[in-house]
C-alpha positions in Angstrom: -31.4 -20.3 1.0 -34.1 -19.3 3.3 -34.4 -15.6 4.6 -36.0 -15.2 8.0 -36.8 -11.9 9.8 -38.7 -11.3 12.8 -40.2 -7.7 13.1 -41.6 -6.4 16.3 -44.0 -3.6 15.8 -44.6 -0.8 18.2 -47.9 1.0 18.3 -48.2 3.1 15.2 -45.6 1.1 13.0 -46.3 1.2 9.4 -47.2 -2.5 9.0 -48.1 -2.4 5.3 -44.8 -0.6 4.4 -42.7 -3.0 6.2 -44.5 -6.0 4.5 -44.0 -4.4 1.2 -40.3 -4.0 1.7 -40.0 -7.6 2.9 -41.9 -9.0 -0.1 -39.8 -6.7 -2.5 -36.8 -8.4 -1.1 -38.2 -11.9 -1.5 -38.8 -12.6 2.2 -41.7 -14.9 3.2 -44.2 -13.3 5.2 -46.0 -15.0 8.1 -48.1 -12.4 9.7 -50.1 -12.0 12.8 -52.0 -8.9 12.1 -54.4 -9.1 15.1 -52.0 -6.8 17.1 -51.6 -4.2 14.5 -54.0 -1.3 14.6 -53.9 0.0 11.1 -56.2 3.0 11.9 -53.2 4.6 13.4 -51.9 5.4 10.0 -55.0 6.2 8.1 -55.8 9.8 7.3 -59.7 10.3 6.8 -59.3 12.4 3.6 -56.4 13.4 1.7 -58.1 17.0 1.1 -57.5 17.7 4.8 -53.8 18.2 3.9 -53.3 21.7 2.6 -51.0 22.5 -0.3 -48.5 24.1 2.3 -48.6 20.9 4.4 -47.8 18.8 1.2 -44.8 21.1 0.6 -43.7 20.5 4.2 -44.3 16.7 3.7 -42.1 16.8 0.6 -39.4 18.8 2.2 -39.3 16.4 5.2 -39.1 13.4 2.8 -36.4 15.1 0.8 -34.0 16.2 3.5 -32.7 14.7 6.8 -32.2 17.9 8.6 -35.0 20.1 10.0 -33.1 23.3 9.1 -32.4 22.2 5.5 -36.1 21.2 5.1 -37.2 24.5 6.6 -35.1 26.5 4.3 -36.4 24.7 1.3 -39.9 25.8 2.5 -38.8 29.4 3.1 -39.7 29.3 6.8 -38.1 29.1 10.2 -37.4 25.5 11.7 -39.8 26.2 14.5 -42.6 26.8 12.0 -41.6 23.5 10.1 -41.7 21.7 13.5 -45.1 23.1 14.1 -46.4 22.0 10.8 -44.9 18.5 11.3 -46.7 18.1 14.7 -50.0 19.1 13.1 -49.5 16.5 10.3 -48.4 14.0 12.7 -51.7 14.5 14.5 -53.7 14.3 11.3 -52.0 11.0 10.4 -52.2 9.7 13.9 -48.4 8.9 13.9 -45.8 9.5 16.5 -42.5 10.1 14.5 -41.2 11.8 11.4 -40.3 8.6 9.8 -43.9 7.2 10.3 -45.2 10.4 8.9 -43.1 10.2 5.7 -43.9 6.6 5.2 -47.7 7.2 5.6 -47.6 10.2 3.2 -45.4 8.3 0.6 -47.8 5.3 0.7 -50.7 7.7 0.0 -49.1 9.4 -2.9 -48.7 12.6 -1.0 -45.0 12.7 -1.5 -42.7 11.5 -4.4 
């Protein structure tokens, strides 16, 4: 049985993660990577992420709710959102999902 999936990427999509998930599920990959700007998901140096930012990343990965993630980090939701915005800028991504995927791929969250 042949499996076929067409995936359209928006700017900032985590191309490597999608390819990994497709291969893991035994989809054949035909790719046109010319349009994908992988620099959008790179972080220059992992040491630029502070220990507190790593805690925030882990909480964002563990909990769907901003409020629950904030409580896990013993901070206000607005403070968590500020950390998240700074991290998105560092990772050059546009959404929480992209941030978590990029952090997971780099071993910053488990």
